N, CA, C, O and the ligand as a Tripos MOL2 file, in Angstrom:
@<TRIPOS>MOLECULE
protein
  297   295    75     0     0
PROTEIN
NO_CHARGES

@<TRIPOS>ATOM
      1 N          11.5260   -5.5830    2.2620 N.3       1 MET1
      2 CA         11.4010   -6.5890    1.1560 C.3       1 MET1
      3 C          10.1250   -7.4330    1.4280 C.2       1 MET1
      4 O           9.8920   -7.8270    2.5700 O.2       1 MET1
      5 N           9.3890   -7.6820    0.5080 N.am      2 CYS2
      6 CA          7.9910   -8.3470    0.4440 C.3       2 CYS2
      7 C           8.5170   -9.9280    0.8260 C.2       2 CYS2
      8 O           9.3380  -10.4840    0.0970 O.2       2 CYS2
      9 N           8.0170  -10.5320    1.9230 N.am      3 SER3
     10 CA          8.2060  -11.8160    2.2850 C.3       3 SER3
     11 C           7.7000  -12.9550    1.2600 C.2       3 SER3
     12 O           8.2280  -14.0660    1.2180 O.2       3 SER3
     13 N           6.7080  -12.5950    0.5040 N.am      4 ALA4
     14 CA          6.0550  -13.4940   -0.3870 C.3       4 ALA4
     15 C           6.6390  -13.4490   -1.6860 C.2       4 ALA4
     16 O           6.8170  -14.5560   -2.1960 O.2       4 ALA4
     17 N           7.0400  -12.2890   -2.4630 N.am      5 CYS5
     18 CA          7.5250  -12.2710   -3.6770 C.3       5 CYS5
     19 C           9.0220  -11.6900   -3.6650 C.2       5 CYS5
     20 O           9.7350  -11.9440   -4.6360 O.2       5 CYS5
     21 N           9.4620  -11.0230   -2.7460 N.am      6 HIS6
     22 CA         10.7940  -10.3670   -2.7150 C.3       6 HIS6
     23 C          10.9600   -9.2210   -3.4250 C.2       6 HIS6
     24 O          12.0800   -8.9180   -3.8350 O.2       6 HIS6
     25 N           9.7610   -8.3640   -3.6830 N.am      7 ALA7
     26 CA          9.7820   -7.1790   -4.2930 C.3       7 ALA7
     27 C          10.3010   -6.1070   -3.2160 C.2       7 ALA7
     28 O          10.0930   -6.1120   -2.0030 O.2       7 ALA7
     29 N          10.9920   -5.2390   -3.9380 N.am      8 ARG8
     30 CA         11.5270   -4.2120   -2.7630 C.3       8 ARG8
     31 C          10.9610   -2.7310   -3.1540 C.2       8 ARG8
     32 O          11.5060   -1.7540   -2.6400 O.2       8 ARG8
     33 N           9.9780   -2.5740   -3.9720 N.am      9 ARG9
     34 CA          9.3760   -1.2430   -4.0800 C.3       9 ARG9
     35 C           8.1250   -1.4970   -4.6970 C.2       9 ARG9
     36 O           7.6970   -2.6380   -4.8690 O.2       9 ARG9
     37 N           7.4630   -0.3520   -5.0720 N.am     10 ASP10
     38 CA          6.1460   -0.3540   -5.8830 C.3      10 ASP10
     39 C           5.0730   -0.8590   -5.1250 C.2      10 ASP10
     40 O           4.3540   -1.7660   -5.5430 O.2      10 ASP10
     41 N           4.9090   -0.2330   -3.8670 N.am     11 TRP11
     42 CA          4.0850   -0.7950   -2.7830 C.3      11 TRP11
     43 C           3.1190    0.3660   -2.6370 C.2      11 TRP11
     44 O           3.3370    1.5330   -2.9610 O.2      11 TRP11
     45 N           1.9270   -0.1790   -2.0520 N.am     12 LEU12
     46 CA          0.7680    0.8330   -1.6340 C.3      12 LEU12
     47 C           0.6730    0.9130   -0.1290 C.2      12 LEU12
     48 O           0.7250   -0.1140    0.5480 O.2      12 LEU12
     49 N           0.5370    2.0990    0.4040 N.am     13 LEU13
     50 CA          0.6020    2.2840    1.8030 C.3      13 LEU13
     51 C          -0.8720    2.4210    2.1150 C.2      13 LEU13
     52 O          -1.6090    3.1650    1.4670 O.2      13 LEU13
     53 N          -1.2370    1.7480    3.0330 N.am     14 ILE14
     54 CA         -2.8610    2.0120    3.3260 C.3      14 ILE14
     55 C          -2.7830    2.3910    4.8780 C.2      14 ILE14
     56 O          -2.1520    1.8300    5.7730 O.2      14 ILE14
     57 N          -3.6160    3.5140    4.9280 N.am     15 ASN15
     58 CA         -3.8840    4.0420    6.4140 C.3      15 ASN15
     59 C          -4.9840    3.4560    6.8680 C.2      15 ASN15
     60 O          -6.0050    3.4760    6.1810 O.2      15 ASN15
     61 N          -4.9540    2.9040    7.9690 N.am     16 GLN16
     62 CA         -6.0590    2.3900    8.7210 C.3      16 GLN16
     63 C          -6.0650    2.7720   10.1280 C.2      16 GLN16
     64 O          -5.2800    2.2010   10.8850 O.2      16 GLN16
     65 N          -6.9910    3.8200   10.6450 N.am     17 GLY17
     66 CA         -6.7820    4.3000   11.9380 C.3      17 GLY17
     67 C          -5.4030    4.8490   12.2630 C.2      17 GLY17
     68 O          -5.0010    5.7610   11.5400 O.2      17 GLY17
     69 N          -4.7450    4.4900   13.0920 N.am     18 ARG18
     70 CA         -3.1830    5.1800   13.3370 C.3      18 ARG18
     71 C          -2.2070    4.1700   12.8020 C.2      18 ARG18
     72 O          -1.0120    4.4390   12.9260 O.2      18 ARG18
     73 N          -2.5460    3.0770   12.2420 N.am     19 ASP19
     74 CA         -1.7010    2.1860   11.3950 C.3      19 ASP19
     75 C          -1.3860    2.4600   10.1780 C.2      19 ASP19
     76 O          -2.2290    3.1030    9.5510 O.2      19 ASP19
     77 N          -0.2940    2.1320    9.5660 N.am     20 VAL20
     78 CA         -0.0820    2.1760    8.2980 C.3      20 VAL20
     79 C           0.3140    0.6660    7.7490 C.2      20 VAL20
     80 O           1.2820    0.0700    8.2220 O.2      20 VAL20
     81 N          -0.3470    0.2150    6.9230 N.am     21 TRP21
     82 CA         -0.1970   -1.1880    6.3630 C.3      21 TRP21
     83 C           0.5650   -1.0370    4.9560 C.2      21 TRP21
     84 O           0.4040    0.0010    4.3130 O.2      21 TRP21
     85 N           1.3920   -2.0630    4.4720 N.am     22 VAL22
     86 CA          2.0980   -1.9380    3.1820 C.3      22 VAL22
     87 C           1.5230   -3.1830    2.3220 C.2      22 VAL22
     88 O           1.5470   -4.3550    2.6990 O.2      22 VAL22
     89 N           1.0520   -2.7550    1.2170 N.am     23 CYS23
     90 CA          0.6350   -3.6330    0.1860 C.3      23 CYS23
     91 C           1.3580   -3.8860   -0.9250 C.2      23 CYS23
     92 O           1.6950   -2.9300   -1.6240 O.2      23 CYS23
     93 N           1.7460   -5.2860   -1.3080 N.am     24 CYS24
     94 CA          2.6120   -5.3750   -2.3830 C.3      24 CYS24
     95 C           1.7520   -5.7420   -3.5910 C.2      24 CYS24
     96 O           0.5740   -6.0760   -3.4570 O.2      24 CYS24
     97 N           2.3400   -5.6760   -4.7220 N.am     25 ARG25
     98 CA          1.6280   -5.9860   -6.0840 C.3      25 ARG25
     99 C           1.2170   -7.4200   -6.1460 C.2      25 ARG25
    100 O           0.3840   -7.7890   -6.9730 O.2      25 ARG25
    101 N           1.8130   -8.2950   -5.2390 N.am     26 CYS26
    102 CA          1.4400   -9.8030   -5.2060 C.3      26 CYS26
    103 C           0.2480   -9.9120   -4.3270 C.2      26 CYS26
    104 O          -0.2630  -11.0180   -4.1580 O.2      26 CYS26
    105 N          -0.2610   -8.7930   -3.7230 N.am     27 SER27
    106 CA         -1.3130   -8.7910   -2.7180 C.3      27 SER27
    107 C          -1.0740   -9.2250   -1.3610 C.2      27 SER27
    108 O          -1.9770   -9.3230   -0.5310 O.2      27 SER27
    109 N           0.1980   -9.4990   -1.1240 N.am     28 ASN28
    110 CA          0.8060   -9.5980    0.4550 C.3      28 ASN28
    111 C           0.5830   -8.3410    0.9350 C.2      28 ASN28
    112 O           0.7020   -7.3330    0.2390 O.2      28 ASN28
    113 N           0.2050   -8.3400    2.3100 N.am     29 GLN29
    114 CA          0.0290   -7.2550    3.1030 C.3      29 GLN29
    115 C           0.6620   -7.2480    4.4130 C.2      29 GLN29
    116 O           0.6650   -8.3430    4.9760 O.2      29 GLN29
    117 N           1.2200   -6.2400    5.0560 N.am     30 TRP30
    118 CA          1.7380   -6.3190    6.3260 C.3      30 TRP30
    119 C           1.8520   -5.0160    6.9940 C.2      30 TRP30
    120 O           2.1240   -3.9530    6.4370 O.2      30 TRP30
    121 N           1.5880   -5.2240    8.3910 N.am     31 LEU31
    122 CA          1.5600   -3.9700    9.1950 C.3      31 LEU31
    123 C           2.9710   -3.4170    9.2860 C.2      31 LEU31
    124 O           3.9020   -4.2040    9.4500 O.2      31 LEU31
    125 N           3.2000   -2.0200    9.1820 N.am     32 GLU32
    126 CA          4.6170   -1.5060    9.1390 C.3      32 GLU32
    127 C           4.7130   -0.7380   10.3840 C.2      32 GLU32
    128 O           4.3000    0.4210   10.3360 O.2      32 GLU32
    129 N           5.2310   -1.2210   11.5960 N.am     33 PRO33
    130 CA          5.0930   -0.6320   12.6850 C.3      33 PRO33
    131 C           6.1790    0.5790   12.7000 C.2      33 PRO33
    132 O           6.0200    1.5030   13.4980 O.2      33 PRO33
    133 N           7.1220    0.5640   11.9410 N.am     34 GLU34
    134 CA          7.9520    1.8720   11.8620 C.3      34 GLU34
    135 C           7.5010    2.9840   11.3240 C.2      34 GLU34
    136 O           8.1710    4.0040   11.4900 O.2      34 GLU34
    137 N           6.4260    3.0360   10.6570 N.am     35 ILE35
    138 CA          5.5990    4.0350   10.0070 C.3      35 ILE35
    139 C           4.3370    4.1740   10.6800 C.2      35 ILE35
    140 O           3.5210    3.2540   10.6420 O.2      35 ILE35
    141 N           4.0810    5.3710   11.3660 N.am     36 ASN36
    142 CA          2.7550    5.4260   12.0030 C.3      36 ASN36
    143 C           1.9400    6.5720   11.2160 C.2      36 ASN36
    144 O           2.4840    7.1840   10.2970 O.2      36 ASN36
    145 N           0.7320    6.8170   11.5750 N.am     37 ARG37
    146 CA         -0.1190    7.7730   10.8160 C.3      37 ARG37
    147 C           0.4410    9.0440   10.6880 C.2      37 ARG37
    148 O           0.4320    9.6610    9.6230 O.2      37 ARG37
    149 N           1.0190    9.5430   11.9200 N.am     38 ALA38
    150 CA          1.3770   10.8860   11.9970 C.3      38 ALA38
    151 C           2.7650   11.2510   11.0700 C.2      38 ALA38
    152 O           2.9850   12.3410   10.5410 O.2      38 ALA38
    153 N           3.6110   10.0820   11.0210 N.am     39 ASP39
    154 CA          4.8140   10.2140   10.1270 C.3      39 ASP39
    155 C           4.2530   10.2680    8.7340 C.2      39 ASP39
    156 O           4.6270   11.1360    7.9460 O.2      39 ASP39
    157 N           3.3520    9.3460    8.4130 N.am     40 PHE40
    158 CA          2.6630    9.4600    6.9750 C.3      40 PHE40
    159 C           2.3260   10.8860    6.6220 C.2      40 PHE40
    160 O           2.8360   11.5520    5.7210 O.2      40 PHE40
    161 N           1.4500   11.2270    7.4170 N.am     41 ASP41
    162 CA          0.9070   12.6300    7.2030 C.3      41 ASP41
    163 C           1.8570   13.6830    6.9580 C.2      41 ASP41
    164 O           1.7820   14.5080    6.0470 O.2      41 ASP41
    165 N           2.8550   13.5900    7.9300 N.am     42 ALA42
    166 CA          3.9970   14.6600    7.8370 C.3      42 ALA42
    167 C           4.9580   14.6700    6.7630 C.2      42 ALA42
    168 O           5.4340   15.7350    6.3690 O.2      42 ALA42
    169 N           5.3260   13.3830    6.1820 N.am     43 PHE43
    170 CA          5.9890   13.3130    5.1310 C.3      43 PHE43
    171 C           5.6340   13.0610    3.6600 C.2      43 PHE43
    172 O           6.3790   13.2810    2.7040 O.2      43 PHE43
    173 N           4.4630   12.5960    3.6200 N.am     44 ILE44
    174 CA          3.9690   12.2210    2.3920 C.3      44 ILE44
    175 C           2.8960   13.0400    1.8320 C.2      44 ILE44
    176 O           1.7960   12.9750    2.3820 O.2      44 ILE44
    177 N           3.0660   13.8620    0.7380 N.am     45 ALA45
    178 CA          2.1370   14.9960    0.2470 C.3      45 ALA45
    179 C           1.1410   13.9710   -0.6830 C.2      45 ALA45
    180 O           1.6920   13.0920   -1.3460 O.2      45 ALA45
    181 N          -0.1690   14.0930   -0.7070 N.am     46 ILE46
    182 CA         -1.0470   13.5850   -1.4140 C.3      46 ILE46
    183 C          -1.9380   14.4950   -2.1920 C.2      46 ILE46
    184 O          -3.0510   14.8220   -1.7800 O.2      46 ILE46
    185 N          -1.4010   14.9220   -3.3880 N.am     47 PRO47
    186 CA         -2.0840   15.9160   -4.3590 C.3      47 PRO47
    187 C          -3.5850   15.5610   -4.4270 C.2      47 PRO47
    188 O          -4.4440   16.3970   -4.1460 O.2      47 PRO47
    189 N          -3.8480   14.4340   -4.7670 N.am     48 ASP48
    190 CA         -5.3740   14.2390   -5.1130 C.3      48 ASP48
    191 C          -5.7470   12.9200   -4.3030 C.2      48 ASP48
    192 O          -5.5900   11.7790   -4.7370 O.2      48 ASP48
    193 N          -6.2490   13.2460   -3.0950 N.am     49 ARG49
    194 CA         -6.4260   12.0300   -2.1450 C.3      49 ARG49
    195 C          -7.7370   11.3300   -2.6050 C.2      49 ARG49
    196 O          -8.7320   12.0250   -2.8110 O.2      49 ARG49
    197 N          -7.7720   10.1650   -2.7510 N.am     50 THR50
    198 CA         -8.9430    9.4320   -3.0910 C.3      50 THR50
    199 C          -9.3090    8.4850   -2.0120 C.2      50 THR50
    200 O          -8.4620    7.7600   -1.4900 O.2      50 THR50
    201 N         -10.6860    8.4790   -1.6350 N.am     51 THR51
    202 CA        -11.0160    7.6340   -0.6640 C.3      51 THR51
    203 C         -11.9360    6.5750   -1.1050 C.2      51 THR51
    204 O         -13.0650    6.9730   -1.3920 O.2      51 THR51
    205 N         -11.7150    5.3500   -1.2220 N.am     52 PHE52
    206 CA        -12.5260    4.1470   -1.6320 C.3      52 PHE52
    207 C         -13.4400    3.7080   -0.6060 C.2      52 PHE52
    208 O         -13.2340    3.8240    0.6030 O.2      52 PHE52
    209 N         -14.6660    3.0950   -1.2540 N.am     53 PRO53
    210 CA        -15.7140    2.6190   -0.1730 C.3      53 PRO53
    211 C         -15.1330    1.4180    0.5780 C.2      53 PRO53
    212 O         -15.7090    1.1250    1.6260 O.2      53 PRO53
    213 N         -14.0850    0.6780    0.2060 N.am     54 SER54
    214 CA        -13.6120   -0.2860    0.9630 C.3      54 SER54
    215 C         -12.3650   -0.6340    0.6290 C.2      54 SER54
    216 O         -12.0070   -0.3310   -0.5100 O.2      54 SER54
    217 N         -11.4310   -1.3220    1.4900 N.am     55 VAL55
    218 CA        -10.0020   -1.4360    1.0450 C.3      55 VAL55
    219 C          -9.8890   -2.3090   -0.0900 C.2      55 VAL55
    220 O          -9.0240   -2.1050   -0.9420 O.2      55 VAL55
    221 N         -10.7530   -3.3340   -0.1730 N.am     56 GLU56
    222 CA        -10.7490   -4.2050   -1.2120 C.3      56 GLU56
    223 C         -10.9160   -3.5520   -2.6730 C.2      56 GLU56
    224 O         -10.2730   -3.8470   -3.6800 O.2      56 GLU56
    225 N         -11.9170   -2.6110   -2.5470 N.am     57 GLN57
    226 CA        -12.3090   -1.9920   -3.8010 C.3      57 GLN57
    227 C         -11.0420   -0.9150   -4.2280 C.2      57 GLN57
    228 O         -10.8270   -0.7350   -5.4270 O.2      57 GLN57
    229 N         -10.3410   -0.3160   -3.3580 N.am     58 GLY58
    230 CA         -9.1020    0.3960   -3.4420 C.3      58 GLY58
    231 C          -8.0710   -0.4070   -4.1070 C.2      58 GLY58
    232 O          -7.5170   -0.0320   -5.1400 O.2      58 GLY58
    233 N          -7.8240   -1.4740   -3.5340 N.am     59 LEU59
    234 CA         -6.8240   -2.4790   -4.0400 C.3      59 LEU59
    235 C          -7.0800   -2.8920   -5.3850 C.2      59 LEU59
    236 O          -6.1350   -2.9090   -6.1740 O.2      59 LEU59
    237 N          -8.2540   -3.2350   -5.7690 N.am     60 ALA60
    238 CA         -8.4340   -3.4600   -7.2590 C.3      60 ALA60
    239 C          -8.4170   -2.3610   -8.0450 C.2      60 ALA60
    240 O          -8.0090   -2.4780   -9.2000 O.2      60 ALA60
    241 N          -8.8130   -1.2250   -7.6010 N.am     61 ALA61
    242 CA         -8.6440   -0.0280   -8.4420 C.3      61 ALA61
    243 C          -7.3090    0.4260   -8.6940 C.2      61 ALA61
    244 O          -7.0670    1.0900   -9.7020 O.2      61 ALA61
    245 N          -6.4760    0.1430   -7.9130 N.am     62 LEU62
    246 CA         -5.0450    0.5230   -7.8580 C.3      62 LEU62
    247 C          -4.1260   -0.3730   -8.3730 C.2      62 LEU62
    248 O          -2.9410   -0.1080   -8.5770 O.2      62 LEU62
    249 N          -4.7400   -1.5750   -8.6120 N.am     63 GLY63
    250 CA         -3.9330   -2.7780   -9.2410 C.3      63 GLY63
    251 C          -3.1670   -3.5540   -8.2880 C.2      63 GLY63
    252 O          -2.2280   -4.2390   -8.6940 O.2      63 GLY63
    253 N          -3.4930   -3.5140   -6.9850 N.am     64 PHE64
    254 CA         -2.6350   -4.2240   -5.9090 C.3      64 PHE64
    255 C          -3.6320   -5.3700   -5.4520 C.2      64 PHE64
    256 O          -3.7250   -5.6480   -4.2560 O.2      64 PHE64
    257 N          -4.3520   -6.0110   -6.3880 N.am     65 ASP65
    258 CA         -5.2390   -7.3920   -5.9240 C.3      65 ASP65
    259 C          -4.5090   -8.5620   -6.5430 C.2      65 ASP65
    260 O          -5.1220   -9.6260   -6.6240 O.2      65 ASP65
    261 N          -3.3000   -8.4860   -6.9770 N.am     66 GLY66
    262 CA         -2.4240   -9.4820   -7.3560 C.3      66 GLY66
    263 C          -2.3920   -9.5570   -8.8780 C.2      66 GLY66
    264 O          -1.5760  -10.3090   -9.4120 O.2      66 GLY66
    265 N          -3.1890   -8.8610   -9.5690 N.am     67 ALA67
    266 CA         -3.2280   -8.8700  -10.9010 C.3      67 ALA67
    267 C          -1.8400   -8.6480  -11.5490 C.2      67 ALA67
    268 O          -1.5280   -9.2350  -12.5850 O.2      67 ALA67
    269 N          -1.0350   -7.8060  -10.9290 N.am     68 PHE68
    270 CA          0.1760   -7.3770  -11.2980 C.3      68 PHE68
    271 C           1.5200   -7.9170  -10.5940 C.2      68 PHE68
    272 O           2.6320   -7.3890  -10.5800 O.2      68 PHE68
    273 N           1.1350   -8.9960  -10.0750 N.am     69 ALA69
    274 CA          2.1060   -9.5860   -8.9920 C.3      69 ALA69
    275 C           3.4480   -9.9800   -9.9240 C.2      69 ALA69
    276 O           3.3570  -10.6410  -10.9590 O.2      69 ALA69
    277 N           4.6450   -9.4860   -9.4070 N.am     70 GLY70
    278 CA          5.8680   -9.7790  -10.1120 C.3      70 GLY70
    279 C           6.1740   -8.8090  -11.0630 C.2      70 GLY70
    280 O           7.0510   -9.0620  -11.8890 O.2      70 GLY70
    281 N           5.5280   -7.6220  -11.0830 N.am     71 THR71
    282 CA          5.6020   -6.5550  -11.9670 C.3      71 THR71
    283 C           5.9020   -5.2700  -11.1770 C.2      71 THR71
    284 O           5.2760   -4.9920  -10.1540 O.2      71 THR71
    285 N           6.9130   -4.4690  -11.6990 N.am     72 TYR72
    286 CA          7.1720   -3.1680  -11.1460 C.3      72 TYR72
    287 C           6.4640   -2.0580  -12.1800 C.2      72 TYR72
    288 O           6.8750   -2.0910  -13.3390 O.2      72 TYR72
    289 N           5.5450   -1.1870  -11.8830 N.am     73 LEU73
    290 CA          4.9330   -0.3640  -12.7890 C.3      73 LEU73
    291 C           5.5780    1.0350  -12.5070 C.2      73 LEU73
    292 O           5.4740    1.6430  -11.4410 O.2      73 LEU73
    293 N           6.2120    1.4270  -13.5380 N.am     74 GLU74
    294 CA          6.9630    2.7080  -13.4710 C.3      74 GLU74
    295 C           5.9940    4.0910  -13.7020 C.2      74 GLU74
    296 O           6.5000    5.2120  -13.6680 O.2      74 GLU74
    297 ZN          5.0740   -9.1690   -2.9990 Zn       75 ZN75
@<TRIPOS>BOND
     1     1     2 1
     2     2     3 1
     3     3     4 2
     4     3     5 am
     5     5     6 1
     6     6     7 1
     7     7     8 2
     8     7     9 am
     9     9    10 1
    10    10    11 1
    11    11    12 2
    12    11    13 am
    13    13    14 1
    14    14    15 1
    15    15    16 2
    16    15    17 am
    17    17    18 1
    18    18    19 1
    19    19    20 2
    20    19    21 am
    21    21    22 1
    22    22    23 1
    23    23    24 2
    24    23    25 am
    25    25    26 1
    26    26    27 1
    27    27    28 2
    28    27    29 am
    29    29    30 1
    30    30    31 1
    31    31    32 2
    32    31    33 am
    33    33    34 1
    34    34    35 1
    35    35    36 2
    36    35    37 am
    37    37    38 1
    38    38    39 1
    39    39    40 2
    40    39    41 am
    41    41    42 1
    42    42    43 1
    43    43    44 2
    44    43    45 am
    45    45    46 1
    46    46    47 1
    47    47    48 2
    48    47    49 am
    49    49    50 1
    50    50    51 1
    51    51    52 2
    52    51    53 am
    53    53    54 1
    54    54    55 1
    55    55    56 2
    56    55    57 am
    57    57    58 1
    58    58    59 1
    59    59    60 2
    60    59    61 am
    61    61    62 1
    62    62    63 1
    63    63    64 2
    64    63    65 am
    65    65    66 1
    66    66    67 1
    67    67    68 2
    68    67    69 am
    69    69    70 1
    70    70    71 1
    71    71    72 2
    72    71    73 am
    73    73    74 1
    74    74    75 1
    75    75    76 2
    76    75    77 am
    77    77    78 1
    78    78    79 1
    79    79    80 2
    80    79    81 am
    81    81    82 1
    82    82    83 1
    83    83    84 2
    84    83    85 am
    85    85    86 1
    86    86    87 1
    87    87    88 2
    88    87    89 am
    89    89    90 1
    90    90    91 1
    91    91    92 2
    92    91    93 am
    93    93    94 1
    94    94    95 1
    95    95    96 2
    96    95    97 am
    97    97    98 1
    98    98    99 1
    99    99   100 2
   100    99   101 am
   101   101   102 1
   102   102   103 1
   103   103   104 2
   104   103   105 am
   105   105   106 1
   106   106   107 1
   107   107   108 2
   108   107   109 am
   109   109   110 1
   110   110   111 1
   111   111   112 2
   112   111   113 am
   113   113   114 1
   114   114   115 1
   115   115   116 2
   116   115   117 am
   117   117   118 1
   118   118   119 1
   119   119   120 2
   120   119   121 am
   121   121   122 1
   122   122   123 1
   123   123   124 2
   124   123   125 am
   125   125   126 1
   126   126   127 1
   127   127   128 2
   128   127   129 am
   129   129   130 1
   130   130   131 1
   131   131   132 2
   132   131   133 am
   133   133   134 1
   134   134   135 1
   135   135   136 2
   136   135   137 am
   137   137   138 1
   138   138   139 1
   139   139   140 2
   140   139   141 am
   141   141   142 1
   142   142   143 1
   143   143   144 2
   144   143   145 am
   145   145   146 1
   146   146   147 1
   147   147   148 2
   148   147   149 am
   149   149   150 1
   150   150   151 1
   151   151   152 2
   152   151   153 am
   153   153   154 1
   154   154   155 1
   155   155   156 2
   156   155   157 am
   157   157   158 1
   158   158   159 1
   159   159   160 2
   160   159   161 am
   161   161   162 1
   162   162   163 1
   163   163   164 2
   164   163   165 am
   165   165   166 1
   166   166   167 1
   167   167   168 2
   168   167   169 am
   169   169   170 1
   170   170   171 1
   171   171   172 2
   172   171   173 am
   173   173   174 1
   174   174   175 1
   175   175   176 2
   176   175   177 am
   177   177   178 1
   178   178   179 1
   179   179   180 2
   180   179   181 am
   181   181   182 1
   182   182   183 1
   183   183   184 2
   184   183   185 am
   185   185   186 1
   186   186   187 1
   187   187   188 2
   188   187   189 am
   189   189   190 1
   190   190   191 1
   191   191   192 2
   192   191   193 am
   193   193   194 1
   194   194   195 1
   195   195   196 2
   196   195   197 am
   197   197   198 1
   198   198   199 1
   199   199   200 2
   200   199   201 am
   201   201   202 1
   202   202   203 1
   203   203   204 2
   204   203   205 am
   205   205   206 1
   206   206   207 1
   207   207   208 2
   208   207   209 am
   209   209   210 1
   210   210   211 1
   211   211   212 2
   212   211   213 am
   213   213   214 1
   214   214   215 1
   215   215   216 2
   216   215   217 am
   217   217   218 1
   218   218   219 1
   219   219   220 2
   220   219   221 am
   221   221   222 1
   222   222   223 1
   223   223   224 2
   224   223   225 am
   225   225   226 1
   226   226   227 1
   227   227   228 2
   228   227   229 am
   229   229   230 1
   230   230   231 1
   231   231   232 2
   232   231   233 am
   233   233   234 1
   234   234   235 1
   235   235   236 2
   236   235   237 am
   237   237   238 1
   238   238   239 1
   239   239   240 2
   240   239   241 am
   241   241   242 1
   242   242   243 1
   243   243   244 2
   244   243   245 am
   245   245   246 1
   246   246   247 1
   247   247   248 2
   248   247   249 am
   249   249   250 1
   250   250   251 1
   251   251   252 2
   252   251   253 am
   253   253   254 1
   254   254   255 1
   255   255   256 2
   256   255   257 am
   257   257   258 1
   258   258   259 1
   259   259   260 2
   260   259   261 am
   261   261   262 1
   262   262   263 1
   263   263   264 2
   264   263   265 am
   265   265   266 1
   266   266   267 1
   267   267   268 2
   268   267   269 am
   269   269   270 1
   270   270   271 1
   271   271   272 2
   272   271   273 am
   273   273   274 1
   274   274   275 1
   275   275   276 2
   276   275   277 am
   277   277   278 1
   278   278   279 1
   279   279   280 2
   280   279   281 am
   281   281   282 1
   282   282   283 1
   283   283   284 2
   284   283   285 am
   285   285   286 1
   286   286   287 1
   287   287   288 2
   288   287   289 am
   289   289   290 1
   290   290   291 1
   291   291   292 2
   292   291   293 am
   293   293   294 1
   294   294   295 1
   295   295   296 2
@<TRIPOS>SUBSTRUCTURE
     1 MET1         2 RESIDUE 1 A MET
     2 CYS2         6 RESIDUE 1 A CYS
     3 SER3        10 RESIDUE 1 A SER
     4 ALA4        14 RESIDUE 1 A ALA
     5 CYS5        18 RESIDUE 1 A CYS
     6 HIS6        22 RESIDUE 1 A HIS
     7 ALA7        26 RESIDUE 1 A ALA
     8 ARG8        30 RESIDUE 1 A ARG
     9 ARG9        34 RESIDUE 1 A ARG
    10 ASP10       38 RESIDUE 1 A ASP
    11 TRP11       42 RESIDUE 1 A TRP
    12 LEU12       46 RESIDUE 1 A LEU
    13 LEU13       50 RESIDUE 1 A LEU
    14 ILE14       54 RESIDUE 1 A ILE
    15 ASN15       58 RESIDUE 1 A ASN
    16 GLN16       62 RESIDUE 1 A GLN
    17 GLY17       66 RESIDUE 1 A GLY
    18 ARG18       70 RESIDUE 1 A ARG
    19 ASP19       74 RESIDUE 1 A ASP
    20 VAL20       78 RESIDUE 1 A VAL
    21 TRP21       82 RESIDUE 1 A TRP
    22 VAL22       86 RESIDUE 1 A VAL
    23 CYS23       90 RESIDUE 1 A CYS
    24 CYS24       94 RESIDUE 1 A CYS
    25 ARG25       98 RESIDUE 1 A ARG
    26 CYS26      102 RESIDUE 1 A CYS
    27 SER27      106 RESIDUE 1 A SER
    28 ASN28      110 RESIDUE 1 A ASN
    29 GLN29      114 RESIDUE 1 A GLN
    30 TRP30      118 RESIDUE 1 A TRP
    31 LEU31      122 RESIDUE 1 A LEU
    32 GLU32      126 RESIDUE 1 A GLU
    33 PRO33      130 RESIDUE 1 A PRO
    34 GLU34      134 RESIDUE 1 A GLU
    35 ILE35      138 RESIDUE 1 A ILE
    36 ASN36      142 RESIDUE 1 A ASN
    37 ARG37      146 RESIDUE 1 A ARG
    38 ALA38      150 RESIDUE 1 A ALA
    39 ASP39      154 RESIDUE 1 A ASP
    40 PHE40      158 RESIDUE 1 A PHE
    41 ASP41      162 RESIDUE 1 A ASP
    42 ALA42      166 RESIDUE 1 A ALA
    43 PHE43      170 RESIDUE 1 A PHE
    44 ILE44      174 RESIDUE 1 A ILE
    45 ALA45      178 RESIDUE 1 A ALA
    46 ILE46      182 RESIDUE 1 A ILE
    47 PRO47      186 RESIDUE 1 A PRO
    48 ASP48      190 RESIDUE 1 A ASP
    49 ARG49      194 RESIDUE 1 A ARG
    50 THR50      198 RESIDUE 1 A THR
    51 THR51      202 RESIDUE 1 A THR
    52 PHE52      206 RESIDUE 1 A PHE
    53 PRO53      210 RESIDUE 1 A PRO
    54 SER54      214 RESIDUE 1 A SER
    55 VAL55      218 RESIDUE 1 A VAL
    56 GLU56      222 RESIDUE 1 A GLU
    57 GLN57      226 RESIDUE 1 A GLN
    58 GLY58      230 RESIDUE 1 A GLY
    59 LEU59      234 RESIDUE 1 A LEU
    60 ALA60      238 RESIDUE 1 A ALA
    61 ALA61      242 RESIDUE 1 A ALA
    62 LEU62      246 RESIDUE 1 A LEU
    63 GLY63      250 RESIDUE 1 A GLY
    64 PHE64      254 RESIDUE 1 A PHE
    65 ASP65      258 RESIDUE 1 A ASP
    66 GLY66      262 RESIDUE 1 A GLY
    67 ALA67      266 RESIDUE 1 A ALA
    68 PHE68      270 RESIDUE 1 A PHE
    69 ALA69      274 RESIDUE 1 A ALA
    70 GLY70      278 RESIDUE 1 A GLY
    71 THR71      282 RESIDUE 1 A THR
    72 TYR72      286 RESIDUE 1 A TYR
    73 LEU73      290 RESIDUE 1 A LEU
    74 GLU74      294 RESIDUE 1 A GLU
    75 ZN75       297 GROUP 0 **** ****
């Protein structure tokens, strides 16, 4: 659960090196030590992988910059 807004889903996972970060729609981010990069690559299929120039640009493009805080997008 997000410690800032208490959302329980609709998160973005950010791969950075060997770590996986979780980003909530409210823009809160935290390192998720129970998911490592190897786990992520083994269990999650990404049909159209997109690489953004920076994390900030990716967050804004995908709606995780706080603009949809408090909203679940289906
Ligand atoms: Zn949140």
